[in-house]
C-alpha positions, 0 to 999 in steps of 0.5 A: 766435069766440063761440058766435054766430059773432061775430068779435073785431072785431065784439065790439070794435065793441060797446065803441064802439057798443052798438047795433052788437050787432044786426049781430054776431049776439050775444044780449044774454046774450053781450055780457058774455062778448064784452067780457070776452074782449077785456079778459082779459090776452093778448087783444091788445085795447087799450081806450085808443084815444085815445092812440098807442103813444107816448102822444100823443093822436090828433087825432080824439080831441083834437077829440072831447074838446075838442068835448064837455069835459063828457062825459068823465072820466079814471081808472085801475084797478090790479090788486093783482098789478100795483102797479108799473103805476100810475106808467106809467098816471098818466104816460099820463093826464098826457100825455093831459091835457097835450094839451088846453086847460087848461079841458078838461083840468081838466074831464076830470081831476076836475070832471066826476067830481065832478059825477057823484058829487055832482050839483053843479058844481065850485066853487072 
């Protein structure tokens, strides 16, 4: 429980819908603390909700990604103390992208990120 009495499930909802804050009793200053507690090692919270444990893409996420291919990017971050995690993270990303039609996969893999960084559409 957070100081406001908010439970972990309520804090989890903040990640998927920031406007859910109103129903949690969290003040704006408590949101970073709530989210931070979810992301700390050992919290049991997994923020990759798109893939199942075997790495396959959940059907509802596939539908969402295919419906809005210009609204998503994929990326990774590796902590300096866990460099051996990188191959596993890349395999997960490749499996997710392989579940999508090629046009959607290339947008999510790099074209959308390019557009965000350069403010220009990807051109070949």
